[in-house]
Rosetta silent file (secondary structure, phi, psi, omega in degrees, C-alpha in Angstrom):
SEQUENCE: MANEFSLQKEIIRFMDKIYYLASCDTCRKIIKSLPENHNLSFHDIKQNPITETELEQMRELSGSYEALFSKKAQLYKSMDLKNKNLTEADYKKYILEHYTFLSRPVFIIKNKIYIGNSQQNMHQVMLAFANV
SCORE:     score description
SCORE:     0.000 S_00000001
   1 L     0.000  -39.492 -179.927   26.569   20.927  -13.890 S_00000001
   2 H   -64.789  -37.171  179.312   25.002   18.995  -10.938 S_00000001
   3 H   -63.286  -42.119 -178.812   23.622   22.298   -9.533 S_00000001
   4 H   -62.005  -41.069  176.745   22.091   23.114  -12.856 S_00000001
   5 H   -64.758  -43.190 -179.595   20.351   19.614  -12.995 S_00000001
   6 H   -58.142  -47.811 -177.683   19.204   20.103   -9.403 S_00000001
   7 H   -61.970  -42.631  178.832   17.661   23.409  -10.240 S_00000001
   8 H   -65.076  -42.880  179.758   15.934   22.034  -13.294 S_00000001
   9 H   -62.718  -39.649  173.094   14.529   19.168  -11.301 S_00000001
  10 H   -60.251  -42.890 -178.673   13.251   21.639   -8.630 S_00000001
  11 H   -61.766  -43.899  178.195   11.633   23.748  -11.345 S_00000001
  12 H   -65.297  -39.854  178.847    9.875   20.652  -12.780 S_00000001
  13 H   -55.401  -32.914 -172.537    8.882   19.671   -9.262 S_00000001
  14 L  -103.551    3.531  178.828    6.963   22.824   -8.714 S_00000001
  15 L   -84.981  126.818  177.070    5.298   23.162  -12.083 S_00000001
  16 L   -73.791  135.397 -170.976    1.616   22.329  -12.041 S_00000001
  17 E  -147.219  154.370  170.622    1.017   19.696  -14.736 S_00000001
  18 E  -125.778  127.893  167.063   -1.549   17.309  -16.156 S_00000001
  19 E   -97.536  125.026 -168.031   -0.419   14.063  -17.677 S_00000001
  20 E  -147.614  169.137  169.955   -3.264   12.961  -20.043 S_00000001
  21 L  -111.821  114.422 -173.382   -4.099   11.052  -23.214 S_00000001
  22 L   -69.391  -15.039  177.830   -5.298   13.412  -25.943 S_00000001
  23 L   -92.382    2.681 -179.175   -7.289   10.499  -27.629 S_00000001
  24 L   -89.105  118.187 -179.042   -9.124    9.773  -24.351 S_00000001
  25 H   -59.237  -42.214 -176.405  -12.678   11.197  -24.345 S_00000001
  26 H   -64.210  -43.958  177.912  -12.715   11.348  -20.455 S_00000001
  27 H   -55.698  -48.462  177.470   -9.478   13.271  -20.454 S_00000001
  28 H   -55.859  -47.342  179.946  -10.796   15.700  -23.048 S_00000001
  29 H   -59.382  -44.443  175.445  -13.935   16.184  -21.077 S_00000001
  30 H   -60.481  -43.398  177.462  -11.947   16.859  -17.876 S_00000001
  31 H   -61.636  -39.769  178.450   -9.666   19.352  -19.630 S_00000001
  32 H   -64.934  -28.508 -176.547  -12.725   21.261  -20.897 S_00000001
  33 L   -86.002   -3.989 -177.298  -14.054   21.463  -17.459 S_00000001
  34 L   -68.444  145.299  175.345  -10.926   22.987  -15.974 S_00000001
  35 L   -63.164  147.278 -177.529  -11.155   26.657  -14.727 S_00000001
  36 L   -64.122  -21.692 -173.805   -9.948   29.117  -17.222 S_00000001
  37 L   -92.123   10.746  176.688   -7.376   30.628  -14.824 S_00000001
  38 L   -62.483  159.949 -179.542   -5.424   27.340  -14.421 S_00000001
  39 L  -134.922   52.270  179.879   -1.684   27.481  -15.072 S_00000001
  40 L   -88.848  146.353  167.347   -1.117   23.790  -16.008 S_00000001
  41 E   -94.529  139.355 -176.398    1.503   22.463  -18.321 S_00000001
  42 E   -98.635  129.887  176.558   -0.090   19.822  -20.585 S_00000001
  43 E  -127.701  102.847  176.837    1.736   16.484  -21.159 S_00000001
  44 E   -80.419  111.395 -167.648    0.227   14.035  -23.699 S_00000001
  45 L   -71.298  -20.004  179.955    1.671   10.767  -22.591 S_00000001
  46 L   -86.035  -40.738  175.126    1.227    9.058  -25.953 S_00000001
  47 L   -74.370  -33.209 -178.839    3.001   11.837  -28.032 S_00000001
  48 L  -134.055   84.016 -171.221    5.525   12.412  -25.334 S_00000001
  49 L   -53.016  144.197 -179.797    6.064    9.340  -23.192 S_00000001
  50 L   -65.283  151.144  179.011    6.818   10.005  -19.565 S_00000001
  51 L   -89.197  159.887  173.358   10.431    9.795  -18.433 S_00000001
  52 H   -55.727  -44.361  178.296   11.797    7.719  -15.618 S_00000001
  53 H   -61.781  -37.036  179.596   12.489   10.901  -13.623 S_00000001
  54 H   -75.687  -32.841  176.306    8.834   12.070  -14.035 S_00000001
  55 H   -64.528  -43.784  179.413    7.568    8.680  -13.018 S_00000001
  56 H   -59.551  -36.114 -179.565    9.810    8.707  -10.073 S_00000001
  57 H   -68.906  -45.298  179.022    8.516   12.072   -9.077 S_00000001
  58 H   -65.531  -34.575 -177.924    4.926   10.869   -9.348 S_00000001
  59 H   -70.627  -35.555  177.975    5.804    7.760   -7.265 S_00000001
  60 H   -67.230  -38.138 -179.405    7.347   10.042   -4.604 S_00000001
  61 H   -76.846  -32.420 -175.905    4.158   12.094   -4.350 S_00000001
  62 H   -88.877  -25.410  179.001    1.803    9.078   -4.579 S_00000001
  63 L    98.392  -16.379  177.667    3.727    6.633   -2.299 S_00000001
  64 L  -165.045  158.988  175.308    3.866    3.743   -4.987 S_00000001
  65 L   -75.448  -26.291 -177.963    4.050    2.833   -8.589 S_00000001
  66 H   -63.332  -39.226  178.183    0.935    0.632   -7.920 S_00000001
  67 H   -59.248  -27.297 -173.617   -1.033    3.763   -7.122 S_00000001
  68 H   -91.054  -14.897 -164.000   -0.146    5.088  -10.548 S_00000001
  69 E   -94.131  136.313  179.643   -0.960    1.920  -12.404 S_00000001
  70 L   -90.776  115.317  172.309   -4.175    1.381  -14.344 S_00000001
  71 L   -86.731    1.535  175.367   -5.774   -1.951  -13.849 S_00000001
  72 L   -91.867  -11.428 -179.660   -8.458   -0.965  -16.228 S_00000001
  73 L   -55.406  141.654  171.983   -6.082   -0.924  -19.266 S_00000001
  74 H   -62.881  -31.874  173.467   -6.980   -3.455  -21.945 S_00000001
  75 H   -64.490  -36.900  175.761   -3.356   -4.615  -21.951 S_00000001
  76 H   -50.269  -47.073 -176.518   -3.627   -5.393  -18.302 S_00000001
  77 H   -78.442  -45.662 -178.470   -6.362   -7.809  -19.085 S_00000001
  78 H   -64.250  -26.690 -179.076   -5.015   -9.201  -22.434 S_00000001
  79 L   -89.252   -0.148 -177.617   -1.559   -9.787  -20.808 S_00000001
  80 L    56.336   41.181 -173.239   -3.346  -11.586  -17.835 S_00000001
  81 H   -78.245  -22.180  178.435   -1.452   -9.432  -15.444 S_00000001
  82 H   -62.983  -23.665 -177.552   -4.207   -9.745  -12.751 S_00000001
  83 H   -90.173    3.858 -175.976   -3.217  -13.332  -12.325 S_00000001
  84 L  -105.276  152.840  176.112    0.451  -12.360  -11.756 S_00000001
  85 L   -95.344   86.698 -170.619    2.025  -11.259   -8.523 S_00000001
  86 L   -76.740  142.870  179.268    3.252   -7.849   -9.660 S_00000001
  87 L  -106.199  177.481  175.069    5.925   -6.020   -7.629 S_00000001
  88 H   -55.878  -45.601 -176.580    6.696   -2.159   -7.519 S_00000001
  89 H   -61.967  -40.850  175.845    9.493   -2.810  -10.002 S_00000001
  90 H   -58.513  -44.002 -178.685    6.922   -4.516  -12.358 S_00000001
  91 H   -62.747  -45.212  179.051    4.480   -1.611  -12.115 S_00000001
  92 H   -63.736  -39.114  177.545    7.236    0.841  -12.904 S_00000001
  93 H   -65.440  -44.978  178.603    8.444   -1.210  -15.867 S_00000001
  94 H   -64.192  -39.116 -179.437    5.063   -1.585  -17.359 S_00000001
  95 H   -64.964  -39.746  179.431    4.106    2.094  -16.932 S_00000001
  96 H   -65.961  -32.482 -171.469    7.508    3.055  -18.701 S_00000001
  97 H   -80.834  -37.629 -178.681    6.909    0.544  -21.432 S_00000001
  98 L  -147.055  127.881 -171.514    3.406    1.623  -22.432 S_00000001
  99 H   -56.005  -30.262 -178.109    1.429    4.803  -21.755 S_00000001
 100 H   -65.199  -13.489  179.172   -1.797    2.827  -21.243 S_00000001
 101 H   -87.193   -6.992  169.200   -0.666    1.515  -17.867 S_00000001
 102 E   -81.652  120.560  178.930   -0.652    5.007  -16.391 S_00000001
 103 L   -64.065  139.633 -168.183   -3.943    5.802  -14.602 S_00000001
 104 L  -141.151  154.078  -12.732   -5.064    9.111  -16.194 S_00000001
 105 L   -70.873  156.545  175.527   -5.277   11.900  -15.886 S_00000001
 106 E  -113.459  118.038  175.049   -2.533   12.606  -13.401 S_00000001
 107 E  -105.814  133.140  170.388   -2.578   16.146  -12.016 S_00000001
 108 E  -115.255  109.992 -178.668    0.327   17.544  -10.027 S_00000001
 109 E  -127.758  119.452 -179.806   -0.842   20.828   -8.412 S_00000001
 110 L    59.690   41.869 -179.963    1.244   22.625   -5.769 S_00000001
 111 L    60.261   27.114  173.023    3.373   19.486   -5.366 S_00000001
 112 E  -120.843  141.132 -179.317    0.309   17.331   -4.589 S_00000001
 113 E  -106.422  145.407 -179.483   -0.822   14.508   -6.858 S_00000001
 114 E  -136.134  115.573 -175.143   -4.199   13.570   -7.988 S_00000001
 115 E  -107.586  128.663  170.816   -4.603   10.237   -9.965 S_00000001
 116 L    94.582 -175.583 -172.614   -7.373    9.115  -12.086 S_00000001
 117 L  -120.262   23.351  179.709  -10.830   10.415  -13.160 S_00000001
 118 L   -61.636  154.239  175.926  -12.987    9.351  -10.204 S_00000001
 119 H   -60.104  -41.494  176.364  -15.619   11.876   -9.214 S_00000001
 120 H   -60.078  -50.180 -178.000  -14.027   12.304   -5.745 S_00000001
 121 H   -62.126  -46.182 -179.103  -10.571   12.874   -7.233 S_00000001
 122 H   -60.503  -36.813  173.776  -11.891   15.492   -9.772 S_00000001
 123 H   -56.163  -49.095  180.000  -13.613   17.201   -6.835 S_00000001
 124 H   -63.644  -33.040  175.598  -10.252   17.412   -5.031 S_00000001
 125 H   -64.620  -44.526 -179.409   -8.633   18.828   -8.219 S_00000001
 126 H   -64.299  -33.470  178.872  -11.258   21.537   -8.542 S_00000001
 127 H   -67.510  -37.585 -177.706  -10.737   22.380   -4.834 S_00000001
 128 H   -66.945  -45.134  175.892   -6.941   22.573   -5.480 S_00000001
 129 H   -68.209  -28.326  178.209   -7.553   25.113   -8.246 S_00000001
 130 H   -69.867  -24.152 -176.540   -9.831   27.148   -6.004 S_00000001
 131 L  -100.300   12.895 -178.167   -6.966   27.394   -3.492 S_00000001
 132 L   -81.329    0.000    0.000   -4.324   28.481   -6.109 S_00000001
């Protein structure tokens, strides 16, 4: 059974994926701009919350939970989190508790992670597709 789980984890690890929010105009615009030949698996984080395993994979690729955490989220402001000294464990907990705390979109392409919607990041995503 452990071997089957390990195999499933490896398959997930190498699957190109986008974690996004379907109700987000920016995410929808980005998805429309993707090349037609992409082979992404789509994961709407509101309809299908990310799992701890998925979040851990993202952290492994990004280097920290903080890198995945959205400080633009309204909940971040309304909970006054900017005035708290958050730890990596806190970032992980908040991301798992509410989808709004995950910076989005998150692309995983060829086992490399691209976080957020900055122009520079999206340029890197498009270059990654060109090299697929």
